[in-house]
Structure formats: C-alpha cells, structure tokens
VMD Tcl script that draws the C-alpha trace (Angstrom):
set ca {
  {-8.86 92.73 -35.36}
  {-9.98 94.45 -32.70}
  {-6.12 95.32 -30.68}
  {-7.49 94.10 -27.38}
  {-8.13 90.56 -28.50}
  {-5.56 87.81 -28.41}
  {-3.11 90.07 -26.53}
  {-1.23 87.03 -25.80}
  {0.09 86.13 -28.99}
  {1.88 89.22 -28.84}
  {4.10 88.48 -26.70}
  {8.04 87.89 -27.15}
  {9.50 84.33 -26.55}
  {11.64 85.88 -23.69}
  {7.92 87.46 -22.07}
  {6.87 83.59 -21.77}
  {9.58 82.02 -21.30}
  {9.18 80.17 -18.13}
  {11.97 79.76 -15.15}
  {10.57 77.13 -13.86}
  {13.21 74.24 -14.56}
  {12.38 71.56 -16.68}
  {10.27 73.78 -18.67}
  {10.15 76.94 -20.88}
  {7.39 78.44 -23.38}
  {7.09 80.84 -26.62}
  {3.90 81.89 -28.15}
  {3.43 81.39 -31.66}
  {2.05 83.59 -34.19}
  {-0.22 81.73 -36.15}
  {-0.94 79.04 -33.00}
  {-1.67 76.21 -35.45}
  {-1.05 73.20 -33.45}
  {0.69 69.99 -34.26}
  {-0.94 66.72 -34.96}
  {-2.33 64.78 -31.73}
  {0.08 62.61 -30.32}
  {3.25 64.07 -32.17}
  {5.62 66.24 -30.50}
  {8.90 67.94 -31.88}
  {12.03 66.92 -30.31}
  {14.71 69.37 -29.77}
  {18.31 67.94 -28.64}
  {20.50 70.48 -26.40}
  {23.84 70.85 -25.56}
  {24.86 69.52 -22.45}
  {25.96 72.25 -19.95}
  {28.85 70.07 -18.74}
  {31.06 67.66 -20.74}
  {30.10 64.84 -18.17}
  {26.35 64.81 -18.04}
  {24.10 63.77 -21.11}
  {22.39 65.55 -23.85}
  {18.84 67.24 -22.46}
  {16.19 66.13 -24.63}
  {13.29 68.73 -25.00}
  {10.15 68.66 -26.79}
  {7.36 71.21 -27.90}
  {4.05 70.92 -27.84}
  {1.70 73.41 -29.48}
  {-2.07 74.42 -29.11}
  {-4.00 77.96 -30.36}
  {-3.88 80.65 -29.18}
  {-0.74 79.75 -26.83}
  {1.24 78.42 -29.59}
  {4.80 76.63 -29.56}
  {5.83 75.75 -26.20}
  {9.11 74.38 -25.65}
  {9.70 71.82 -22.33}
  {13.19 70.60 -21.17}
  {11.61 67.76 -18.72}
  {7.89 66.42 -18.30}
  {5.90 68.75 -15.97}
  {4.78 67.15 -12.69}
  {2.13 69.33 -11.19}
  {-0.36 71.63 -12.87}
  {-3.15 74.16 -12.66}
  {-6.24 74.50 -15.11}
  {-9.89 76.56 -14.84}
  {-11.40 74.23 -16.78}
  {-12.03 71.24 -14.35}
  {-12.44 69.55 -17.77}
  {-8.74 69.66 -18.43}
  {-8.21 67.96 -15.12}
  {-10.38 65.30 -15.94}
  {-7.87 65.18 -18.69}
  {-4.91 64.94 -16.30}
  {-6.89 62.18 -14.20}
  {-7.42 60.24 -17.41}
  {-3.61 59.89 -17.88}
  {-2.96 59.11 -14.31}
  {-2.16 62.68 -13.03}
  {-4.97 63.16 -10.97}
  {-3.13 63.53 -7.78}
  {-0.85 66.24 -9.00}
  {-3.27 68.78 -10.03}
  {-2.95 71.97 -7.72}
  {-5.84 74.32 -8.46}
  {-9.32 75.01 -10.78}
  {-11.09 77.55 -11.67}
  {-14.46 76.98 -9.70}
  {-14.13 74.31 -7.30}
  {-18.30 73.65 -7.09}
  {-17.66 72.65 -11.24}
  {-15.04 70.32 -10.32}
  {-16.57 66.55 -10.39}
  {-14.66 63.35 -9.62}
  {-17.71 60.93 -8.03}
  {-16.92 58.61 -11.53}
  {-12.90 58.00 -10.31}
  {-14.67 56.17 -7.60}
  {-15.81 53.30 -10.38}
  {-11.97 53.17 -11.48}
  {-9.96 50.66 -9.76}
  {-6.30 51.97 -8.88}
  {-7.00 55.51 -10.21}
  {-6.91 59.06 -8.19}
  {-7.72 62.64 -7.78}
  {-7.02 65.50 -5.90}
  {-10.34 65.61 -3.71}
  {-9.80 69.07 -2.66}
  {-7.78 71.22 -5.13}
  {-7.54 75.16 -4.25}
  {-9.84 77.12 -6.24}
  {-8.66 80.06 -8.53}
  {-11.31 82.14 -8.02}
  {-11.22 84.89 -5.42}
  {-14.06 87.44 -3.87}
  {-16.04 88.98 -6.81}
  {-14.53 86.27 -9.14}
  {-11.01 88.33 -9.50}
  {-7.94 85.75 -10.02}
  {-5.23 86.75 -7.56}
  {-1.66 86.82 -9.75}
  {0.16 85.78 -6.32}
  {-1.91 82.18 -6.16}
  {-0.18 81.26 -9.45}
  {3.11 81.94 -7.91}
  {2.22 80.52 -4.50}
  {0.69 76.66 -6.59}
  {3.87 77.12 -8.50}
  {2.61 74.64 -11.20}
  {5.21 73.52 -13.42}
  {2.32 74.02 -16.56}
  {-1.51 76.16 -16.42}
  {-3.65 74.17 -18.80}
  {-5.55 76.72 -19.79}
  {-6.16 78.90 -22.14}
  {-4.49 82.41 -21.10}
  {-6.96 84.24 -23.32}
  {-10.00 83.34 -21.78}
  {-7.97 85.27 -18.72}
  {-7.55 88.13 -20.53}
  {-11.31 88.50 -21.89}
  {-12.96 88.22 -19.04}
  {-12.13 91.34 -16.58}
  {-13.72 89.78 -13.80}
  {-10.47 88.27 -13.06}
  {-8.49 91.14 -13.00}
  {-5.50 89.73 -14.39}
  {-3.89 91.74 -17.51}
  {-1.26 90.58 -20.42}
  {1.99 91.49 -17.82}
  {0.45 89.61 -15.31}
  {0.32 86.29 -17.43}
  {4.44 86.78 -19.07}
  {5.63 87.09 -15.40}
  {3.72 83.67 -14.17}
  {4.82 82.47 -17.31}
  {8.47 83.30 -17.06}
  {8.56 82.54 -12.94}
  {6.27 79.34 -12.98}
  {5.17 77.58 -15.26}
  {3.62 78.21 -19.09}
  {0.02 78.19 -20.57}
  {-1.05 75.72 -22.63}
  {-4.93 75.59 -23.13}
  {-8.09 76.03 -25.55}
  {-11.20 77.16 -24.33}
  {-13.56 74.29 -25.09}
  {-16.06 74.12 -23.37}
  {-17.99 76.04 -24.96}
  {-18.52 77.92 -28.55}
  {-20.10 81.24 -28.55}
  {-17.70 84.39 -27.28}
  {-16.67 86.56 -30.13}
  {-13.29 87.33 -29.15}
  {-12.18 83.00 -29.83}
  {-11.24 84.01 -33.42}
  {-8.77 81.30 -33.34}
  {-8.68 77.50 -33.64}
  {-11.24 75.64 -31.50}
  {-10.11 71.67 -30.71}
  {-13.05 68.58 -30.05}
  {-12.59 66.88 -26.46}
  {-10.31 64.67 -27.72}
  {-8.30 67.16 -29.97}
  {-7.42 68.82 -26.92}
  {-7.06 65.57 -24.67}
  {-4.45 64.89 -27.22}
  {-2.27 67.56 -26.73}
  {-2.30 67.49 -23.33}
  {-1.44 63.92 -23.43}
  {1.70 65.87 -25.35}
  {2.23 67.91 -22.94}
  {3.15 64.99 -20.17}
  {4.47 63.00 -22.48}
  {2.09 60.13 -21.89}
  {0.04 59.60 -25.34}
  {0.02 55.85 -25.05}
  {-2.80 56.32 -22.29}
  {-4.54 58.32 -24.34}
  {-4.74 56.24 -27.42}
  {-6.02 53.31 -24.73}
  {-8.63 55.94 -23.16}
  {-9.70 56.64 -26.47}
  {-10.04 53.10 -27.91}
  {-12.25 52.73 -24.99}
  {-13.70 55.86 -26.11}
  {-14.42 54.75 -29.84}
  {-15.99 51.56 -28.95}
  {-18.59 52.93 -26.71}
  {-19.24 55.55 -28.96}
  {-19.54 53.23 -31.85}
  {-21.81 50.59 -29.90}
  {-23.92 53.40 -28.42}
  {-24.77 54.77 -32.15}
  {-25.04 51.19 -33.60}
  {-28.13 51.17 -31.16}
  {-29.88 54.79 -31.31}
  {-33.51 54.78 -32.66}
  {-33.93 55.97 -36.21}
  {-33.22 60.19 -36.34}
  {-37.35 60.90 -36.25}
  {-37.56 58.93 -32.85}
  {-34.75 61.02 -31.16}
  {-36.29 63.92 -29.06}
  {-34.99 67.50 -29.36}
  {-33.37 68.75 -26.13}
  {-33.35 72.86 -24.63}
  {-30.01 73.04 -22.40}
  {-29.82 75.72 -19.89}
  {-28.53 76.46 -16.69}
  {-30.80 77.77 -13.79}
  {-29.15 76.76 -10.32}
  {-32.05 77.67 -8.06}
  {-34.10 74.02 -6.91}
  {-37.11 76.70 -7.90}
  {-36.00 78.13 -11.34}
  {-37.70 80.98 -12.64}
  {-35.08 82.10 -15.36}
  {-32.83 80.67 -16.82}
  {-29.45 81.18 -19.25}
  {-29.75 79.41 -22.56}
  {-27.10 76.62 -23.80}
  {-26.79 75.91 -27.71}
  {-26.61 72.25 -28.71}
  {-25.14 73.28 -31.73}
  {-22.21 75.22 -30.83}
  {-20.17 72.07 -30.49}
  {-18.66 73.09 -27.39}
  {-17.01 69.70 -25.24}
  {-20.18 69.84 -22.39}
  {-22.42 68.95 -25.42}
  {-20.56 65.82 -26.83}
  {-22.31 63.07 -25.50}
  {-26.24 64.89 -26.99}
  {-24.44 64.77 -30.33}
  {-23.39 61.16 -29.74}
  {-26.85 60.50 -29.00}
  {-28.05 62.22 -31.98}
  {-30.56 64.86 -29.31}
  {-31.31 67.57 -31.49}
  {-31.25 71.35 -30.39}
  {-34.85 72.88 -29.66}
  {-33.33 76.83 -29.93}
  {-32.73 75.83 -33.55}
  {-34.34 78.61 -36.11}
  {-35.63 80.36 -32.52}
  {-33.47 83.39 -32.94}
  {-32.21 82.78 -29.03}
  {-28.56 82.60 -28.80}
  {-26.45 80.55 -26.36}
  {-24.78 82.13 -22.83}
  {-20.97 83.84 -24.03}
  {-18.88 86.40 -21.92}
  {-20.78 89.37 -23.91}
  {-24.76 87.76 -23.64}
  {-25.46 87.12 -20.47}
  {-29.51 86.89 -21.54}
  {-32.03 84.64 -19.99}
  {-35.61 83.05 -21.44}
  {-38.46 82.30 -18.77}
  {-41.19 79.61 -18.94}
  {-43.09 81.83 -20.99}
  {-40.45 81.62 -24.34}
  {-39.98 78.21 -23.50}
  {-43.26 77.04 -23.64}
  {-42.96 79.35 -26.91}
  {-40.28 76.46 -27.84}
  {-42.24 73.49 -26.37}
  {-39.44 71.49 -26.14}
  {-39.55 67.51 -26.18}
  {-36.73 67.57 -23.15}
  {-35.45 70.19 -20.97}
  {-31.41 69.92 -19.54}
  {-31.10 71.85 -16.04}
  {-27.45 72.78 -15.43}
  {-26.22 73.70 -11.93}
  {-27.62 70.65 -10.33}
  {-24.61 68.15 -10.78}
  {-24.25 67.86 -6.74}
  {-27.47 66.53 -6.65}
  {-28.82 63.12 -7.45}
  {-31.39 62.45 -9.93}
  {-33.93 61.77 -7.33}
  {-32.70 64.98 -4.99}
  {-33.80 66.99 -8.72}
  {-36.90 65.49 -9.16}
  {-37.87 66.45 -5.34}
  {-36.56 69.72 -5.91}
  {-36.58 71.50 -9.38}
  {-38.80 69.09 -11.38}
  {-41.32 69.02 -8.51}
  {-41.17 72.79 -8.83}
  {-42.22 73.10 -12.30}
  {-44.79 70.46 -11.94}
  {-46.22 73.42 -9.81}
  {-45.93 75.73 -11.55}
  {-48.74 77.21 -13.68}
  {-46.84 78.18 -16.96}
  {-43.84 75.26 -16.32}
  {-46.92 72.77 -16.09}
  {-47.98 73.31 -19.09}
  {-44.74 72.30 -21.22}
  {-44.44 68.69 -22.73}
  {-40.88 68.29 -21.45}
  {-42.64 68.56 -17.50}
  {-45.70 66.53 -18.71}
  {-43.76 63.86 -20.01}
  {-40.91 63.32 -17.39}
  {-38.35 64.36 -19.62}
  {-36.67 67.54 -17.63}
  {-32.91 66.00 -16.81}
  {-30.02 67.43 -14.83}
  {-27.82 68.89 -17.66}
  {-24.65 67.21 -16.84}
  {-21.33 69.15 -16.29}
  {-20.34 72.68 -17.56}
  {-16.93 71.62 -18.16}
  {-16.33 68.07 -18.77}
  {-13.39 65.75 -19.72}
  {-12.90 62.60 -21.46}
  {-13.79 60.21 -18.48}
  {-16.66 62.58 -17.56}
  {-18.04 62.34 -21.37}
  {-17.81 58.52 -21.11}
  {-20.12 58.29 -17.71}
  {-22.52 60.94 -19.25}
  {-22.97 59.23 -22.43}
  {-24.23 56.55 -20.78}
  {-26.37 58.12 -18.40}
  {-27.92 60.44 -20.80}
  {-28.39 57.21 -23.40}
  {-30.05 55.07 -20.75}
  {-32.49 58.25 -19.44}
  {-33.21 59.55 -23.33}
  {-33.44 55.76 -24.70}
  {-34.41 53.42 -21.84}
  {-35.93 50.57 -24.70}
  {-32.12 50.16 -26.17}
  {-29.44 50.91 -23.21}
  {-29.18 50.11 -19.92}
  {-26.99 49.16 -17.24}
  {-22.82 49.58 -18.27}
  {-22.29 51.13 -21.62}
  {-18.43 50.68 -21.10}
  {-16.07 48.19 -19.17}
  {-14.86 49.98 -16.38}
  {-12.02 47.58 -15.89}
  {-10.71 48.56 -18.82}
  {-10.91 51.53 -18.72}
  {-9.22 52.06 -15.49}
  {-6.04 49.67 -17.09}
  {-6.03 52.39 -19.59}
  {-5.91 55.18 -17.48}
  {-3.05 53.12 -15.19}
  {-1.03 52.49 -18.63}
  {-2.01 48.75 -18.47}
  {-4.01 48.54 -21.49}
}
mol new
graphics top color blue
foreach p $ca { graphics top sphere $p radius 0.5 }
foreach p [lrange $ca 0 end-1] q [lrange $ca 1 end] { graphics top cylinder $p $q radius 0.2 }
display resetview
C-alpha cells in the first residue's frame, strides 16, 4: 500500500485524543465499524468519591476507527453537507457550526417540515484556493468533526497535514466520518458506507438512534411504495449524470451512476441505468478531472441528461438557461434527451437522508409522471420522527 495513503490511521491513541471536556478519540487499525445503532459502553471510575461514575461510549467508523465519547457532543462541523443533513434529521440542525462549501449546502426542504430547524448560515471551511486554515477548526471549537480525515489529507489543495488533524483532535474534537458521496477515489481503500449506514453512525455519535430509526421507517416505507409502482425495467430510461455549472455549458465532468455514491441513491431506487456503462468514460475523482463535450454525449446519446451545479435554480430557471442553450446549440440540439425534454438538474453533490427523500419524490415525478404525482411521503410523519415524537 502507498505509504502516503491512510496516514491518519497510523496516529497513536494519544495523538488523536481530544482535549475537549467530554470527548476523546482514538484511531483503530482495521477501521471495522460496529453494527448500525449499537455502541460499546465503558464505565469509568469517578474522579471523586461523591460524583457518580461517568459512562463513556465508543463509535467505530472507518477510517478513524474507534472514537470514544465521555459525553454526547453538542456542536459539530462537517465537510460534506450530507452529514449536516443527517444532523438536521436527528434534530441537531441548529448545532451545526460549519460546512466545507456553503454553495453546496441546501436547506429549502426543511421549510416543509414543521418544528425542524437548520443553521441557515454556517461557516465555510474552504478559504482562498480551496485551502482550509487549521486555525479555523480552533475558532469553531466543535465537539465533533463529522469528516473523513483521509479526505482532508488526500486533497492537497486543502493544505492540511497529519499533524494538523492530530492537533485539532487533541485540542478540539475528534474526526468521525467517511467520504460517501462518490466511490471513484483510488485512495479510498477502506470500507464505504451506504447513506443509512453512515446516518446510523452519526445517530450513535449523538445518542439519537431512536430518531434515526423513525426516519428510516419513513424512508423504508417510501422506497417500498415507489418500487412497487415503477414501470417495467425496459420502460425506464438511462441517464448521463454530469457536472456543468455554467448557464451555457460546453464541457462537462462525468459522473457514474454505477459507482454507488450516496448522491445517486434516488436514481438507483428508481431503476435509472447508467448511460456511460461500457463506454470507457470514467467518473470524476480526486485524480481524474477529465471532461466530455457534446460530441462525446452524442456518441452515447443518452435517454436523459442530469446536469449538476444548478441546485440554486428552480426547474423553470434551469429550463430557461441551460436547457434553452442546449436547444439552440448545433450539436446539443441533436441529442435525444434535449429533443424529448429529458434534461434535468442533477441533484446535490452531497446528499443526506432528508434530501434523498425529497429528491426521490422529485425525480420519480419527473421521470415517471404517469405513475407518480404530488407528495410521495408524509411531511408530518417525517417531521415527527425528527422531533423525536414518532
């Protein structure tokens, strides 16, 4: 194995132990997670003869391994905003302090959930040229960082070193997280987690497994209902998923629906196949920043095109800009997806459990309007689950 990979896993327990009152962390060698919804309790001796014994608990998640908490963390910081959505889903939306990129943090769906709150303006971790200032972690002083530490080390533009993460873990709060939004990075040679496996780990961190289970019940029922109403497999279109942030895009970064990243879950739930399968076109990753143009798209000629980078637009605004440009483009206008009106916004880069439910509903009604319309899940039931009242 490349010695530069997984450097965080080589830290000693003392090096990553947090100095935050109430939390301590240690890195395991194998990163083997506990079962979702379970924790390993540890009873520690009291510091005095009058205080009751404190019960700590351990959450295990690759790549950081075992992280032990002496008290439930209150505040948290994330990089992938899907982890922020997990916090919101556990009733912890107001305790979020920062996200990696605020331009990829969306909370409009929270407005449909009565009694559910979210921090509308968290701090952004990314600074100039995408560097992350270690001092910002100290200023935030989060009780826990729901961030894959290896993600921070492998992306050189962050300009963070192993010693930076060790110091932050010791002086502020530990790192617990896994890069789950895509599965195309060669350095990610440890376990991946599905959306709900990762969500379950976050629920363990915040000791809110009951709310996780209630949200999951809404998810399971919704996915089952949608699956039962889908048209036959041969009647479902394929899709080319890509990133093109311009209102008049000419070049696109391709994504692969088959890579099982969490931001494609709704498409898997709907049985949408990958138009790039068998083409040799690889998905975007840390090391592969290749792009495709309309000529390449026309060679594939997908049934539908999903364009990311436009979640701040409404569907109408997207049609009036990106789709309108494609319709007037010499090559793009020849694409079947453009001619048949199946060019859609591609959904968020980072996605959490609440966003997934709303996006599952959105794409079900876009792709299969004859089978699906209106609300596909109860907002009241979901909100009650988040509030801990289910």
